C-alpha positions in Angstrom: -2.1 -136.5 39.9 -5.9 -135.2 38.5 -7.1 -131.6 39.0 -10.2 -131.2 41.5 -12.8 -130.7 39.4 -14.8 -128.1 41.3 -12.5 -125.9 42.1 -13.3 -122.5 40.6 -9.3 -122.1 40.2 -9.3 -124.1 37.3 -11.8 -121.6 35.8 -9.3 -118.7 36.4 -6.5 -120.4 35.1 -7.8 -121.8 32.1 -10.0 -118.3 31.5 -13.3 -119.8 31.1 -14.9 -117.6 33.4 -18.8 -116.5 32.3 -18.3 -113.0 30.6 -21.3 -111.2 32.7 -19.6 -112.2 36.1 -16.2 -110.3 34.9 -18.2 -107.6 33.4 -20.2 -107.0 36.7 -16.5 -107.2 38.9 -14.2 -105.0 36.4 -16.6 -103.4 34.5 -15.0 -105.2 31.5 -14.5 -108.3 29.9 -11.0 -108.9 29.4 -10.4 -109.2 33.3 -6.9 -110.6 33.1 -5.4 -107.2 31.8 -7.3 -105.2 34.8 -6.1 -108.1 37.3 -2.6 -107.7 36.0 -2.7 -104.0 36.6 -4.4 -104.1 40.3 -1.2 -107.0 41.0 1.6 -105.4 39.6 2.8 -103.2 42.7 2.6 -105.9 45.1 5.5 -108.1 46.1 4.9 -111.9 46.6 6.6 -113.7 49.4 7.3 -116.8 49.8 7.8 -118.2 53.4 8.4 -122.5 53.6 4.8 -123.3 51.9 3.1 -120.3 52.5 2.3 -117.3 49.9 2.1 -114.0 51.1 1.1 -111.0 49.1 3.0 -107.8 50.8 1.9 -104.5 50.0 5.4 -102.3 49.1 6.7 -100.6 51.8 6.3 -96.9 52.0 9.9 -95.1 51.8 11.3 -93.3 54.1 11.3 -90.5 51.8 7.6 -90.6 51.7 7.4 -90.4 55.2 9.5 -87.3 55.4 7.3 -85.7 53.1 4.4 -86.6 55.4 6.2 -85.2 58.6 7.3 -82.2 57.0 3.7 -81.3 55.6 2.3 -81.8 59.1 5.0 -79.8 60.9 4.3 -77.2 58.2 0.7 -77.2 58.0 0.3 -77.2 62.2 3.3 -74.5 62.9 5.1 -77.3 64.7 8.3 -78.8 65.4 9.2 -82.5 65.1 10.5 -81.7 69.0 7.3 -80.3 70.1 5.7 -83.3 68.5 7.5 -85.6 70.5 7.3 -84.0 73.8 3.4 -83.2 73.1 0.9 -86.5 72.9 -2.3 -84.6 71.4 0.1 -83.4 68.5 1.9 -86.7 68.4 -1.3 -88.4 68.1 -2.5 -86.5 65.2 0.7 -87.1 63.4 0.6 -91.0 63.9 -3.0 -91.3 62.6 -1.5 -88.8 59.5 1.4 -91.1 58.8 -1.2 -94.2 59.4 -3.6 -93.0 57.0 -1.1 -92.4 54.1 1.4 -95.2 54.3 1.8 -98.6 55.6 4.2 -98.3 58.5 3.3 -99.8 61.8 3.7 -98.7 65.1 7.4 -100.1 65.7 8.5 -98.4 62.4 7.1 -95.0 63.0 8.2 -94.8 66.8 11.7 -96.0 65.3 11.3 -93.2 62.5 10.3 -90.6 65.4 12.6 -91.5 68.0 10.4 -92.6 70.5 9.0 -95.6 72.3 6.8 -98.1 70.7 4.5 -98.5 73.9 4.1 -94.7 74.0 2.5 -95.0 70.3 0.4 -97.8 71.6 -0.7 -96.2 74.3 -1.9 -92.9 73.1 -3.5 -94.9 70.5 -5.4 -96.8 72.9 -6.8 -93.4 74.2 -7.9 -92.3 71.2 
């Protein structure tokens, strides 16, 4: 099977890319090292014939640290945060800014309903 001759992928695959363009994008003509450095921490997941690149999940240790720092900085306890939507929305926003956890994962970790998180995020 012959490769499609008009695809720019062939240029990248064969390292035939104009150095002026690469210099503008990466500020360096040796883009392979830069490209590999950017993508080395990404996990490639293959589902059927679909390839997806997924950012590695933040660990629960990181989440513990974020919650602890939030509680310490605001002189709060996790129980108080769970009972107060204003505190909860601030914590959820902090978690979302610093991690890639979704609402379901946050709700499971905080032991609150995911619909509650969704509702307070809609109001915010």
